[in-house]
N, C-alpha and C positions, 0 to 999 in steps of 0.2 A: 941632304938628302936631294937628290937628282927631281928635275920638273915630272919626268917620267913616271916616277915612284909617285908623285904627289896625283899624277892622272887618273893611273889606274886605282890608287886608293880612294880618291873622291868618287870613282866610279863604282867601286864595291860600298863604298859608304850610301852614295846616293840608292844603288839597287836593294839595302838593308833596310833604309828608311822606308821605301815605297812599299817593303814587303813587311812591316812591322817587327823586324827583327832587332832585337833590342839591342843597348851595350849591353858588355860584360857584366853579368849580375850573379851573386852566390845565391841559389835555391834549396831553399832548405826542405831535406826528405830523410825521412828515418829510414827507409831500407836503404840506404848506402851507408858504404864504411864510414865514410869520413863525415856521416850527417847530412849531407848534400852533395850539389855539383856547380859547377859555374857553367852559366848558358849566355848566348849572345855573341856580338860579334862587337871588338872595342874598337873603342873613337879616338879612340890613342893612338898617334903612329908607331910609334916606339912598341908598345905592346903588342900591335898590331903583326907586324914586323918581326918579333919573337913568338907568338903564337905556335904552341905546338898540340893544342888541341882547343876544336872548335865544335863544338854543341847547337845545333839549329833541331832537336829536340822538337816535334809537335808544331813547328813555327807555318804548318800550312803551305809551303812551300810548293811550285809548280817546274820551276826551274832554278838551276843554280850559274852564275854569270861565270864568264870566261875568267876572270880575273881572281877568283877561287886557286885556279893554277898559278898564283905568283903568291900564295903562301907558303914558300918552298920549308918552311919549318916544321910543318905540318907532320906530328905523329899519329896522331888520333883525330877520326873525322865524323863526326856522329848526325844522322839525317833521317835518323828512325823517324817514322808517324807522319810523312810528310806526303805528297802528292805529286810528285817528281816522276816526270816520264822518261827523262833521261841525264846520264851523267855527260857532262863536256868532256871534248879531247883533250884538253887542257890540264883535265884531271894527273894525264900521265907527266907534269914536272914536281908535283908531289912527290919526290923521289925519294922522302926521309917516309914516306907514310907506313906503320905498320898495321893500322887496325883501322878500319871502314864499313861501319857500320849503315844498312839502305833498308833493315825492312819496314815492312808496310808503306811500302811508297806502291805509283804506279810503273815501275820501269820496264820495260818492253824487250830491250836489249841492253849488252853491254859496248862501251865503244873498246873498236880494239886496240886503242890507245892503254889501254887500263895493264896490258903485259908489260908496260915500261915499271909497274911500282914492285921492283925486286925485293922490296926490303918488308911489303905487307905479309903479315904474319895470318889476321883474321879477316876473312871477307864474310859478311852475313847481309844475304839477298832474300830471305824466308821472305814470302807474303808479298810478291811482286804479280806481275805477269809477263815475265821472262819466257821467249817460246825457244832459244838459241843460245848459245855462249859461241864465245868468238874464241879460235884456237887457239889466239893469245894468252889465254887461259892457261896455256902448261907453261909459259913463260916465270908465273909467280912460285919462282921454285923453294922462296922463303915462307910460304901458307901451310900454315898447321889447321887450321880450320875452315873448311867451307861449306857455308850453309846456304842452302837452295830448295830447301821445302815449302810448298805451298804456290807453287809455279806455274809454267805451263809447259813444262819442256819436251819434248818428244823425244830428243836425242841427246845425249855428250859427246865433243868431240874425242878424237882418239889423244888428243895433246894432254888429258886429262890425267893420264897415265904417267908423265912426267912430275906431279905433284907427288913426289913420294917422301915430304917431310909432313904429309897431312896424318893427324891424326884424329881428325873428327870430320865427317864427312856426313851432309842429310842431304838427302832427295825426295824424301817425305810429298805425299801428295801433288805428283805431276800427271804427267802421261804418256810418262818410258813405258816402253815396251821390248826393251831389249838397252843392253848394256856393251859400251867397246871392249873388243877382248885386251885392249891395256890397260884396264882401271886394274889387272890381277898384278898389276906393278906395285901398286898401294898396300903396303905387305907392313906400316908402320901405323895404320889406323885401330884406335881404341875403342870408336865411334861407327857404326855405320845404320843408316837409317836410311832405309829406302820401302817403306810402308805405302800403303795407297797408289801402287802403280799397277802396271800389268806384266809384270816381267816375264820375259822365258829366258831362262839360265842354261847358257852353254853348263859342257860338264867342266870343264875348266874356269867357268865362273862358281861351281858346285865347290871345286877341287880348292880355289881362293876362298870362300866364305869358308869351308872347314879350316882351312890354313889360319884363318884369322880368328875364329871360333879359341882354336887350340891354344893360340895366345893371348886367350881372355878380352878378346875382343867385342862390346857388344853389338849384337848384328840384330839387326831388326829387317828381314825382308819380306 
């Protein structure tokens, strides 16, 4: 291993120690199919460099270090139930990431660099404080699930209409009064939830919703 690896790894471990993030450990839990799950950050270099899943559930974190972007083999990142206010721009380096879970934090926005995560399939952001989405959200062409309920969104970028692989889109309990025209391109949805907004729908939107319903999409507006 090169010294440059040693430096960022030590920085990441120091951050984990300072924030009481445990070494990788098995947590028994009956509600999980496998009887539990792994949580924590490995303190072994080889395991760290090969890490494909990182679970920091409920660790009371307020931020993530830039070095998180060095975990290049990550496919799943679980950050549920922390107090994170922002995601680092370096998250863009996690090009193999397929699932990103950040519900129940204090995010106010997403970095525009999120658009680099071209393999991302699941993006869960419910119960944060997000007021706006970057237009780069439209670059996440592999996305099948986007959950944004319980935020403070007042509008959606037109680029959301590019996410034609979406099967699930939840927008419940925001502050939306309208939807972009381009959203009607999302014709592969099987679940759409916009309840608890004050939406004024156009004729085109109504026709789109009717089309989704005829295709047996669960629509809640």
